[in-house]
DOBAKOL-576654 format. One record per atom (N, C-alpha, C, O): residue number from 0; residue in one letter; atom name; y, x, z. Coordinates in steps of 0.05 Angstrom, whole numbers. Example, Ala and Ser with C-alpha at 12.3 -4.5 7.8 and 13.67 -1.06 7.14 Angstrom:
BEGIN
- 0_A_N_-114_264_156
- 0_A_CA_-90_246_156
- 0_A_C_-66_264_156
- 0_A_O_-66_285_169
- 1_S_N_-45_257_142
- 1_S_CA_-21_273_143
- 1_S_C_1_258_157
- 1_S_O_23_268_161
***
This chain:
BEGIN
- 0_M_N_1705_1426_2227
- 0_M_CA_1682_1430_2209
- 0_M_C_1691_1446_2184
- 0_M_O_1677_1463_2175
- 1_K_N_1715_1439_2174
- 1_K_CA_1725_1452_2150
- 1_K_C_1730_1482_2156
- 1_K_O_1723_1499_2139
- 2_I_N_1740_1489_2179
- 2_I_CA_1745_1517_2186
- 2_I_C_1718_1531_2189
- 2_I_O_1716_1554_2180
- 3_K_N_1698_1518_2201
- 3_K_CA_1672_1531_2204
- 3_K_C_1660_1536_2176
- 3_K_O_1648_1558_2172
- 4_M_N_1662_1518_2158
- 4_M_CA_1651_1522_2131
- 4_M_C_1666_1544_2117
- 4_M_O_1654_1560_2102
- 5_L_N_1692_1546_2121
- 5_L_CA_1708_1568_2109
- 5_L_C_1698_1594_2120
- 5_L_O_1696_1614_2105
- 6_K_N_1694_1596_2146
- 6_K_CA_1684_1620_2159
- 6_K_C_1657_1628_2147
- 6_K_O_1652_1652_2141
- 7_I_N_1639_1609_2144
- 7_I_CA_1612_1615_2133
- 7_I_C_1615_1625_2104
- 7_I_O_1602_1644_2097
- 8_A_N_1630_1611_2088
- 8_A_CA_1634_1619_2059
- 8_A_C_1645_1647_2058
- 8_A_O_1636_1663_2041
- 9_R_N_1665_1653_2074
- 9_R_CA_1677_1679_2073
- 9_R_C_1658_1701_2083
- 9_R_O_1657_1723_2072
- 10_A_N_1642_1695_2104
- 10_A_CA_1623_1714_2114
- 10_A_C_1602_1721_2093
- 10_A_O_1595_1744_2090
- 11_V_N_1592_1701_2079
- 11_V_CA_1572_1705_2058
- 11_V_C_1584_1722_2036
- 11_V_O_1571_1740_2026
- 12_S_N_1608_1715_2027
- 12_S_CA_1620_1730_2005
- 12_S_C_1627_1758_2014
- 12_S_O_1624_1777_1998
- 13_L_N_1636_1762_2038
- 13_L_CA_1642_1788_2048
- 13_L_C_1617_1805_2048
- 13_L_O_1618_1829_2041
- 14_T_N_1595_1794_2057
- 14_T_CA_1570_1809_2057
- 14_T_C_1562_1817_2029
- 14_T_O_1554_1840_2025
- 15_T_N_1565_1799_2010
- 15_T_CA_1558_1805_1982
- 15_T_C_1575_1828_1971
- 15_T_O_1564_1847_1960
- 16_I_N_1601_1826_1975
- 16_I_CA_1619_1847_1965
- 16_I_C_1614_1873_1979
- 16_I_O_1611_1894_1966
- 17_T_N_1612_1873_2005
- 17_T_CA_1609_1897_2020
- 17_T_C_1583_1911_2014
- 17_T_O_1582_1935_2009
- 18_L_N_1561_1897_2014
- 18_L_CA_1536_1909_2008
- 18_L_C_1535_1921_1980
- 18_L_O_1524_1942_1975
- 19_T_N_1547_1906_1961
- 19_T_CA_1547_1916_1934
- 19_T_C_1564_1941_1932
- 19_T_O_1556_1961_1919
- 20_A_N_1587_1941_1944
- 20_A_CA_1605_1964_1943
- 20_A_C_1594_1988_1958
- 20_A_O_1595_2011_1949
- 21_L_N_1583_1983_1982
- 21_L_CA_1574_2005_1999
- 21_L_C_1548_2016_1990
- 21_L_O_1544_2041_1991
- 22_L_N_1530_1999_1981
- 22_L_CA_1503_2009_1974
- 22_L_C_1500_2013_1944
- 22_L_O_1481_2025_1936
- 23_S_N_1520_2004_1929
- 23_S_CA_1519_2007_1900
- 23_S_C_1492_1998_1888
- 23_S_O_1482_2011_1869
- 24_A_N_1482_1977_1899
- 24_A_CA_1456_1966_1889
- 24_A_C_1459_1937_1884
- 24_A_O_1472_1923_1900
- 25_P_N_1447_1926_1863
- 25_P_CA_1449_1898_1857
- 25_P_C_1436_1881_1880
- 25_P_O_1415_1889_1890
- 26_I_N_1448_1859_1886
- 26_I_CA_1436_1840_1905
- 26_I_C_1439_1812_1892
- 26_I_O_1450_1809_1870
- 27_A_N_1429_1792_1906
- 27_A_CA_1429_1765_1895
- 27_A_C_1457_1758_1886
- 27_A_O_1476_1760_1901
- 28_Y_N_1460_1748_1862
- 28_Y_CA_1484_1739_1849
- 28_Y_C_1505_1761_1845
- 28_Y_O_1527_1755_1837
- 29_A_N_1498_1786_1849
- 29_A_CA_1518_1807_1845
- 29_A_C_1507_1829_1828
- 29_A_O_1483_1835_1829
- 30_Q_N_1525_1842_1814
- 30_Q_CA_1518_1865_1798
- 30_Q_C_1530_1889_1813
- 30_Q_O_1543_1886_1834
- 31_E_N_1526_1913_1803
- 31_E_CA_1538_1936_1815
- 31_E_C_1568_1935_1810
- 31_E_O_1578_1929_1788
- 32_A_N_1583_1940_1832
- 32_A_CA_1612_1940_1830
- 32_A_C_1622_1962_1811
- 32_A_O_1611_1984_1811
- 33_K_N_1643_1956_1796
- 33_K_CA_1655_1975_1778
- 33_K_C_1683_1983_1788
- 33_K_O_1700_1966_1793
- 34_S_N_1687_2009_1791
- 34_S_CA_1713_2019_1800
- 34_S_C_1733_2016_1778
- 34_S_O_1728_2024_1755
- 35_L_N_1757_2006_1785
- 35_L_CA_1779_2004_1766
- 35_L_C_1798_2028_1769
- 35_L_O_1817_2031_1754
- 36_G_N_1793_2044_1790
- 36_G_CA_1809_2067_1795
- 36_G_C_1815_2070_1825
- 36_G_O_1815_2051_1840
- 37_T_N_1820_2095_1833
- 37_T_CA_1828_2101_1860
- 37_T_C_1857_2109_1860
- 37_T_O_1866_2126_1844
- 38_F_N_1873_2098_1878
- 38_F_CA_1902_2102_1880
- 38_F_C_1908_2111_1909
- 38_F_O_1911_2095_1927
- 39_K_N_1910_2137_1912
- 39_K_CA_1913_2150_1938
- 39_K_C_1891_2141_1957
- 39_K_O_1868_2149_1954
- 40_Y_N_1896_2123_1976
- 40_Y_CA_1876_2115_1996
- 40_Y_C_1861_2090_1989
- 40_Y_O_1843_2081_2004
- 41_W_N_1868_2077_1967
- 41_W_CA_1857_2051_1960
- 41_W_C_1843_2052_1933
- 41_W_O_1852_2064_1914
- 42_T_N_1820_2038_1931
- 42_T_CA_1805_2036_1906
- 42_T_C_1804_2007_1897
- 42_T_O_1800_1989_1914
- 43_A_N_1808_2002_1872
- 43_A_CA_1806_1976_1860
- 43_A_C_1778_1972_1848
- 43_A_O_1768_1991_1835
- 44_W_N_1766_1949_1851
- 44_W_CA_1739_1944_1842
- 44_W_C_1738_1917_1828
- 44_W_O_1755_1900_1832
- 45_T_N_1717_1914_1811
- 45_T_CA_1711_1888_1800
- 45_T_C_1681_1884_1802
- 45_T_O_1665_1903_1802
- 46_N_N_1672_1859_1803
- 46_N_CA_1644_1852_1806
- 46_N_C_1641_1823_1798
- 46_N_O_1661_1810_1791
- 47_K_N_1617_1813_1799
- 47_K_CA_1611_1785_1793
- 47_K_C_1593_1774_1814
- 47_K_O_1576_1788_1825
- 48_D_N_1596_1748_1820
- 48_D_CA_1577_1734_1837
- 48_D_C_1571_1708_1824
- 48_D_O_1577_1704_1800
- 49_A_N_1558_1689_1838
- 49_A_CA_1550_1664_1826
- 49_A_C_1574_1647_1816
- 49_A_O_1570_1630_1799
- 50_N_N_1598_1653_1826
- 50_N_CA_1622_1638_1819
- 50_N_C_1638_1652_1797
- 50_N_O_1658_1641_1788
- 51_G_N_1631_1676_1789
- 51_G_CA_1646_1689_1769
- 51_G_C_1656_1716_1778
- 51_G_O_1645_1729_1795
- 52_V_N_1678_1725_1766
- 52_V_CA_1689_1751_1770
- 52_V_C_1703_1752_1798
- 52_V_O_1717_1734_1806
- 53_I_N_1699_1775_1811
- 53_I_CA_1712_1781_1837
- 53_I_C_1726_1808_1833
- 53_I_O_1714_1826_1822
- 54_C_N_1751_1810_1841
- 54_C_CA_1765_1835_1841
- 54_C_C_1775_1840_1869
- 54_C_O_1784_1822_1883
- 55_Y_N_1773_1866_1877
- 55_Y_CA_1782_1872_1904
- 55_Y_C_1791_1901_1907
- 55_Y_O_1783_1918_1891
- 56_V_N_1807_1905_1927
- 56_V_CA_1815_1932_1934
- 56_V_C_1802_1938_1961
- 56_V_O_1798_1920_1977
- 57_S_N_1795_1964_1966
- 57_S_CA_1783_1971_1991
- 57_S_C_1793_1999_2000
- 57_S_O_1801_2015_1983
- 58_S_N_1792_2003_2026
- 58_S_CA_1799_2029_2037
- 58_S_C_1783_2033_2063
- 58_S_O_1774_2013_2075
- 59_Q_N_1781_2057_2070
- 59_Q_CA_1769_2064_2096
- 59_Q_C_1792_2076_2113
- 59_Q_O_1811_2087_2103
- 60_P_N_1790_2073_2140
- 60_P_CA_1812_2082_2157
- 60_P_C_1815_2113_2156
- 60_P_O_1795_2127_2153
- 61_Q_N_1839_2122_2159
- 61_Q_CA_1845_2151_2161
- 61_Q_C_1840_2161_2189
- 61_Q_O_1836_2184_2194
- 62_D_N_1840_2142_2209
- 62_D_CA_1834_2149_2237
- 62_D_C_1821_2125_2250
- 62_D_O_1829_2102_2246
- 63_S_N_1800_2131_2265
- 63_S_CA_1785_2111_2280
- 63_S_C_1782_2120_2309
- 63_S_O_1772_2143_2314
- 64_Q_N_1790_2104_2328
- 64_Q_CA_1788_2111_2356
- 64_Q_C_1772_2089_2371
- 64_Q_O_1774_2066_2364
- 65_P_N_1756_2096_2390
- 65_P_CA_1750_2123_2399
- 65_P_C_1731_2137_2379
- 65_P_O_1718_2124_2363
- 66_T_N_1731_2163_2380
- 66_T_CA_1714_2179_2361
- 66_T_C_1686_2183_2372
- 66_T_O_1669_2193_2357
- 67_N_N_1681_2176_2397
- 67_N_CA_1655_2182_2409
- 67_N_C_1635_2158_2408
- 67_N_O_1617_2157_2424
- 68_V_N_1640_2139_2390
- 68_V_CA_1622_2116_2387
- 68_V_C_1609_2115_2360
- 68_V_O_1622_2124_2340
- 69_N_N_1585_2105_2358
- 69_N_CA_1571_2103_2332
- 69_N_C_1579_2076_2320
- 69_N_O_1577_2055_2332
- 70_R_N_1588_2078_2294
- 70_R_CA_1595_2053_2280
- 70_R_C_1584_2055_2251
- 70_R_O_1581_2077_2240
- 71_D_N_1578_2032_2240
- 71_D_CA_1571_2031_2212
- 71_D_C_1597_2035_2196
- 71_D_O_1618_2037_2208
- 72_P_N_1594_2038_2169
- 72_P_CA_1619_2042_2153
- 72_P_C_1640_2020_2158
- 72_P_O_1633_1997_2163
- 73_I_N_1665_2029_2157
- 73_I_CA_1688_2012_2163
- 73_I_C_1704_2009_2137
- 73_I_O_1710_2028_2124
- 74_H_N_1711_1984_2131
- 74_H_CA_1726_1979_2106
- 74_H_C_1746_1956_2110
- 74_H_O_1742_1939_2127
- 75_F_N_1768_1958_2096
- 75_F_CA_1788_1936_2094
- 75_F_C_1790_1928_2065
- 75_F_O_1792_1945_2048
- 76_M_N_1791_1902_2060
- 76_M_CA_1791_1892_2032
- 76_M_C_1810_1869_2028
- 76_M_O_1815_1853_2046
- 77_I_N_1821_1868_2004
- 77_I_CA_1836_1845_1994
- 77_I_C_1822_1836_1969
- 77_I_O_1817_1852_1951
- 78_I_N_1815_1809_1968
- 78_I_CA_1797_1800_1947
- 78_I_C_1810_1777_1931
- 78_I_O_1822_1759_1942
- 79_H_N_1806_1778_1905
- 79_H_CA_1813_1756_1886
- 79_H_C_1787_1746_1875
- 79_H_O_1769_1761_1868
- 80_R_N_1784_1719_1874
- 80_R_CA_1760_1707_1863
- 80_R_C_1768_1690_1839
- 80_R_O_1776_1667_1842
- 81_K_N_1766_1702_1816
- 81_K_CA_1775_1688_1791
- 81_K_C_1760_1661_1787
- 81_K_O_1773_1641_1780
- 82_G_N_1734_1661_1792
- 82_G_CA_1719_1637_1788
- 82_G_C_1726_1614_1807
- 82_G_O_1723_1591_1800
- 83_L_N_1737_1621_1830
- 83_L_CA_1745_1600_1849
- 83_L_C_1775_1596_1849
- 83_L_O_1785_1577_1862
- 84_G_N_1789_1613_1834
- 84_G_CA_1818_1610_1833
- 84_G_C_1833_1618_1858
- 84_G_O_1855_1609_1864
- 85_T_N_1821_1636_1874
- 85_T_CA_1833_1645_1899
- 85_T_C_1843_1674_1896
- 85_T_O_1832_1690_1881
- 86_K_N_1864_1680_1912
- 86_K_CA_1875_1707_1912
- 86_K_C_1882_1715_1940
- 86_K_O_1887_1698_1957
- 87_N_N_1881_1741_1945
- 87_N_CA_1891_1753_1969
- 87_N_C_1875_1747_1994
- 87_N_O_1886_1745_2016
- 88_E_N_1849_1743_1992
- 88_E_CA_1832_1740_2016
- 88_E_C_1832_1766_2031
- 88_E_O_1825_1787_2019
- 89_V_N_1839_1765_2056
- 89_V_CA_1841_1789_2073
- 89_V_C_1816_1791_2090
- 89_V_O_1810_1773_2106
- 90_Q_N_1800_1812_2087
- 90_Q_CA_1775_1815_2101
- 90_Q_C_1771_1844_2110
- 90_Q_O_1780_1863_2097
- 91_T_N_1757_1847_2132
- 91_T_CA_1750_1874_2142
- 91_T_C_1722_1874_2153
- 91_T_O_1712_1854_2163
- 92_I_N_1710_1898_2151
- 92_I_CA_1684_1904_2164
- 92_I_C_1691_1925_2185
- 92_I_O_1701_1946_2177
- 93_V_N_1685_1921_2210
- 93_V_CA_1694_1940_2231
- 93_V_C_1672_1959_2240
- 93_V_O_1677_1977_2255
- 94_G_N_1647_1955_2231
- 94_G_CA_1626_1974_2237
- 94_G_C_1611_1969_2262
- 94_G_O_1596_1987_2271
- 95_Y_N_1614_1946_2274
- 95_Y_CA_1599_1938_2299
- 95_Y_C_1601_1908_2302
- 95_Y_O_1619_1896_2291
- 96_P_N_1583_1896_2318
- 96_P_CA_1585_1868_2324
- 96_P_C_1610_1863_2342
- 96_P_O_1612_1875_2363
- 97_I_N_1627_1845_2333
- 97_I_CA_1652_1840_2348
- 97_I_C_1646_1820_2371
- 97_I_O_1631_1801_2367
- 98_S_N_1658_1825_2394
- 98_S_CA_1655_1808_2417
- 98_S_C_1665_1780_2410
- 98_S_O_1687_1777_2399
- 99_E_N_1649_1760_2418
- 99_E_CA_1658_1732_2413
- 99_E_C_1681_1724_2430
- 99_E_O_1696_1705_2424
- 100_T_N_1686_1738_2452
- 100_T_CA_1708_1732_2470
- 100_T_C_1733_1747_2464
- 100_T_O_1754_1743_2477
- 101_S_N_1733_1764_2444
- 101_S_CA_1756_1780_2437
- 101_S_C_1772_1767_2414
- 101_S_O_1761_1749_2400
- 102_S_N_1796_1776_2410
- 102_S_CA_1812_1766_2388
- 102_S_C_1821_1791_2372
- 102_S_O_1842_1803_2378
- 103_P_N_1806_1798_2351
- 103_P_CA_1815_1821_2334
- 103_P_C_1842_1814_2321
- 103_P_O_1849_1791_2318
- 104_S_N_1855_1836_2314
- 104_S_CA_1881_1832_2301
- 104_S_C_1886_1855_2281
- 104_S_O_1873_1876_2282
- 105_V_N_1905_1850_2263
- 105_V_CA_1913_1871_2244
- 105_V_C_1944_1871_2245
- 105_V_O_1957_1851_2245
- 106_I_N_1954_1896_2245
- 106_I_CA_1983_1900_2248
- 106_I_C_1992_1915_2223
- 106_I_O_1981_1936_2216
- 107_V_N_2012_1904_2209
- 107_V_CA_2024_1918_2186
- 107_V_C_2053_1924_2193
- 107_V_O_2070_1906_2196
- 108_D_N_2059_1950_2196
- 108_D_CA_2086_1959_2203
- 108_D_C_2099_1942_2225
- 108_D_O_2122_1934_2223
- 109_G_N_2084_1938_2247
- 109_G_CA_2094_1924_2270
- 109_G_C_2090_1894_2272
- 109_G_O_2094_1882_2293
- 110_K_N_2082_1881_2250
- 110_K_CA_2077_1852_2250
- 110_K_C_2048_1847_2254
- 110_K_O_2031_1857_2239
- 111_T_N_2041_1832_2275
- 111_T_CA_2013_1827_2283
- 111_T_C_2003_1801_2271
- 111_T_O_2017_1780_2272
- 112_Y_N_1979_1801_2260
- 112_Y_CA_1965_1778_2250
- 112_Y_C_1939_1774_2264
- 112_Y_O_1923_1793_2265
- 113_P_N_1934_1751_2277
- 113_P_CA_1908_1747_2290
- 113_P_C_1886_1744_2269
- 113_P_O_1891_1735_2246
- 114_M_N_1862_1751_2276
- 114_M_CA_1839_1749_2258
- 114_M_C_1816_1733_2271
- 114_M_O_1815_1731_2296
- 115_L_N_1800_1721_2254
- 115_L_CA_1775_1708_2263
- 115_L_C_1752_1727_2257
- 115_L_O_1752_1742_2237
- 116_A_N_1732_1727_2275
- 116_A_CA_1710_1746_2271
- 116_A_C_1683_1731_2270
- 116_A_O_1680_1709_2281
- 117_E_N_1665_1743_2255
- 117_E_CA_1637_1733_2253
- 117_E_C_1620_1758_2249
- 117_E_O_1623_1772_2228
- 118_G_N_1603_1765_2268
- 118_G_CA_1587_1789_2265
- 118_G_C_1604_1813_2266
- 118_G_O_1619_1817_2285
- 119_S_N_1603_1830_2245
- 119_S_CA_1619_1854_2243
- 119_S_C_1643_1850_2224
- 119_S_O_1657_1869_2217
- 120_A_N_1647_1825_2215
- 120_A_CA_1669_1819_2196
- 120_A_C_1691_1804_2209
- 120_A_O_1687_1789_2229
- 121_A_N_1715_1807_2198
- 121_A_CA_1738_1791_2208
- 121_A_C_1757_1786_2184
- 121_A_O_1757_1801_2165
- 122_W_N_1772_1765_2186
- 122_W_CA_1792_1758_2165
- 122_W_C_1815_1744_2179
- 122_W_O_1812_1736_2202
- 123_L_N_1837_1742_2165
- 123_L_CA_1861_1730_2177
- 123_L_C_1854_1702_2187
- 123_L_O_1840_1686_2174
- 124_A_N_1864_1695_2211
- 124_A_CA_1858_1669_2224
- 124_A_C_1870_1647_2207
- 124_A_O_1859_1625_2207
- 125_S_N_1892_1651_2194
- 125_S_CA_1905_1631_2177
- 125_S_C_1906_1640_2148
- 125_S_O_1921_1658_2142
- 126_P_N_1891_1627_2131
- 126_P_CA_1893_1634_2102
- 126_P_C_1921_1631_2091
- 126_P_O_1928_1644_2071
- 127_K_N_1938_1615_2104
- 127_K_CA_1965_1611_2095
- 127_K_C_1981_1637_2098
- 127_K_O_2002_1641_2085
- 128_D_N_1972_1656_2115
- 128_D_CA_1986_1681_2119
- 128_D_C_1979_1702_2099
- 128_D_O_1991_1723_2098
- 129_E_N_1958_1697_2082
- 129_E_CA_1948_1718_2065
- 129_E_C_1968_1730_2045
- 129_E_O_1969_1754_2042
- 130_T_N_1983_1713_2032
- 130_T_CA_2002_1723_2012
- 130_T_C_2024_1740_2025
- 130_T_O_2031_1761_2016
- 131_A_N_2035_1730_2048
- 131_A_CA_2056_1745_2062
- 131_A_C_2044_1771_2073
- 131_A_O_2058_1792_2073
- 132_F_N_2019_1771_2082
- 132_F_CA_2006_1795_2092
- 132_F_C_2004_1816_2070
- 132_F_O_2011_1839_2074
- 133_V_N_1994_1807_2047
- 133_V_CA_1991_1826_2024
- 133_V_C_2019_1837_2016
- 133_V_O_2021_1861_2010
- 134_D_N_2039_1820_2015
- 134_D_CA_2066_1829_2009
- 134_D_C_2075_1850_2029
- 134_D_O_2088_1870_2022
- 135_G_N_2069_1846_2055
- 135_G_CA_2076_1865_2076
- 135_G_C_2061_1892_2072
- 135_G_O_2072_1913_2077
- 136_M_N_2036_1890_2064
- 136_M_CA_2020_1914_2058
- 136_M_C_2034_1931_2036
- 136_M_O_2036_1955_2038
- 137_K_N_2043_1917_2015
- 137_K_CA_2055_1931_1992
- 137_K_C_2082_1944_2001
- 137_K_O_2088_1966_1990
- 138_R_N_2096_1933_2020
- 138_R_CA_2121_1944_2029
- 138_R_C_2117_1964_2051
- 138_R_O_2135_1981_2057
- 139_G_N_2094_1963_2065
- 139_G_CA_2090_1978_2089
- 139_G_C_2079_2006_2084
- 139_G_O_2074_2014_2061
- 140_S_N_2076_2020_2106
- 140_S_CA_2065_2047_2104
- 140_S_C_2039_2051_2121
- 140_S_O_2023_2069_2115
- 141_E_N_2035_2033_2141
- 141_E_CA_2012_2036_2158
- 141_E_C_2001_2009_2167
- 141_E_O_2016_1990_2171
- 142_M_N_1975_2008_2170
- 142_M_CA_1962_1984_2179
- 142_M_C_1942_1991_2201
- 142_M_O_1928_2012_2199
- 143_I_N_1941_1975_2222
- 143_I_CA_1923_1981_2245
- 143_I_C_1906_1956_2251
- 143_I_O_1917_1934_2253
- 144_V_N_1880_1961_2252
- 144_V_CA_1861_1939_2260
- 144_V_C_1851_1945_2288
- 144_V_O_1842_1967_2294
- 145_K_N_1854_1925_2305
- 145_K_CA_1844_1928_2333
- 145_K_C_1822_1907_2338
- 145_K_O_1824_1884_2329
- 146_G_N_1801_1917_2351
- 146_G_CA_1779_1899_2357
- 146_G_C_1765_1908_2382
- 146_G_O_1771_1929_2394
- 147_K_N_1745_1892_2391
- 147_K_CA_1729_1898_2415
- 147_K_C_1700_1891_2408
- 147_K_O_1694_1869_2399
- 148_S_N_1683_1911_2413
- 148_S_CA_1654_1907_2407
- 148_S_C_1641_1889_2429
- 148_S_O_1652_1885_2450
- 149_K_N_1617_1880_2422
- 149_K_CA_1601_1865_2442
- 149_K_C_1595_1881_2467
- 149_K_O_1591_1870_2488
- 150_R_N_1595_1908_2464
- 150_R_CA_1590_1926_2487
- 150_R_C_1616_1930_2503
- 150_R_O_1614_1943_2524
- 151_G_N_1638_1920_2494
- 151_G_CA_1663_1922_2509
- 151_G_C_1681_1945_2501
- 151_G_O_1701_1950_2514
- 152_T_N_1674_1959_2480
- 152_T_CA_1690_1982_2470
- 152_T_C_1714_1972_2453
- 152_T_O_1710_1958_2434
- 153_N_N_1738_1979_2461
- 153_N_CA_1762_1973_2445
- 153_N_C_1764_1994_2424
- 153_N_O_1762_2018_2429
- 154_T_N_1769_1985_2399
- 154_T_CA_1772_2003_2377
- 154_T_C_1799_1999_2363
- 154_T_O_1811_1978_2363
- 155_T_N_1808_2021_2350
- 155_T_CA_1833_2020_2335
- 155_T_C_1828_2036_2309
- 155_T_O_1821_2060_2310
- 156_D_N_1831_2023_2286
- 156_D_CA_1828_2036_2260
- 156_D_C_1855_2036_2246
- 156_D_O_1868_2015_2243
- 157_T_N_1864_2060_2238
- 157_T_CA_1890_2063_2225
- 157_T_C_1886_2070_2196
- 157_T_O_1872_2089_2189
- 158_Y_N_1899_2054_2179
- 158_Y_CA_1898_2057_2150
- 158_Y_C_1925_2065_2139
- 158_Y_O_1946_2055_2148
- 159_S_N_1926_2083_2119
- 159_S_CA_1950_2088_2104
- 159_S_C_1951_2066_2083
- 159_S_O_1931_2058_2071
- 160_L_N_1975_2056_2077
- 160_L_CA_1979_2037_2056
- 160_L_C_1988_2050_2030
- 160_L_O_1995_2036_2011
- 161_S_N_1988_2076_2030
- 161_S_CA_1995_2091_2006
- 161_S_C_1975_2085_1984
- 161_S_O_1951_2091_1987
- 162_G_N_1984_2074_1962
- 162_G_CA_1966_2068_1939
- 162_G_C_1958_2039_1937
- 162_G_O_1947_2031_1917
- 163_V_N_1963_2023_1958
- 163_V_CA_1954_1995_1957
- 163_V_C_1968_1979_1936
- 163_V_O_1956_1962_1924
- 164_T_N_1993_1985_1931
- 164_T_CA_2008_1969_1911
- 164_T_C_1996_1974_1883
- 164_T_O_1992_1955_1868
- 165_A_N_1991_1999_1876
- 165_A_CA_1979_2005_1850
- 165_A_C_1951_1993_1848
- 165_A_O_1943_1983_1827
- 166_A_N_1935_1995_1869
- 166_A_CA_1908_1984_1869
- 166_A_C_1909_1953_1865
- 166_A_O_1893_1942_1851
- 167_M_N_1928_1940_1879
- 167_M_CA_1931_1911_1877
- 167_M_C_1939_1904_1848
- 167_M_O_1930_1884_1838
- 168_A_N_1956_1920_1836
- 168_A_CA_1965_1914_1808
- 168_A_C_1941_1915_1789
- 168_A_O_1939_1898_1771
- 169_E_N_1922_1933_1794
- 169_E_CA_1897_1934_1778
- 169_E_C_1880_1909_1781
- 169_E_O_1870_1898_1761
- 170_I_N_1877_1899_1805
- 170_I_CA_1860_1875_1808
- 170_I_C_1875_1850_1799
- 170_I_O_1862_1831_1790
- 171_D_N_1902_1851_1801
- 171_D_CA_1917_1828_1790
- 171_D_C_1913_1826_1760
- 171_D_O_1910_1804_1749
- 172_K_N_1912_1849_1746
- 172_K_CA_1907_1849_1717
- 172_K_C_1878_1840_1711
- 172_K_O_1874_1824_1692
- 173_A_N_1859_1851_1726
- 173_A_CA_1831_1845_1720
- 173_A_C_1822_1817_1727
- 173_A_O_1803_1807_1715
- 174_C_N_1836_1804_1745
- 174_C_CA_1829_1776_1753
- 174_C_C_1850_1756_1746
- 174_C_O_1856_1738_1762
- 175_K_N_1863_1759_1723
- 175_K_CA_1884_1740_1714
- 175_K_C_1872_1713_1710
- 175_K_O_1886_1694_1703
***
């Protein structure tokens, strides 16, 4: 039950952040996200929700395969929630409904982390891995997200990690 509640809370917060960032329009409990700066491929953001200040970094993939499928916008984010005292929540939006029978994953410089999925969102299966994952991102050069849509299409999204360390430093300052 605790894991199910965590999934629901993360899915709701992911939707709030993503819609605010992507649509740049206020929604319930959120204001328009404010950019703290773009650092190569990563942008640092700050926003507020019902629990207080949220700081996050986001990026879009430099390559998405296959190229012949229609997908909504794709993003990868690391989130700090000052009001809840949490840091390094790892979340992604893959741009399609993820198959319930698949196991999405994210790979940072060869180390694979399993993910949990809900709708078109996914996050690390174990919150205990989040700090080590973010440390790996800072040391790494490439990140790959693999998933499978409800239609059975396997996808691979490749992100450069260039700039993630500087972007993370900005949200660390903003959400002290």
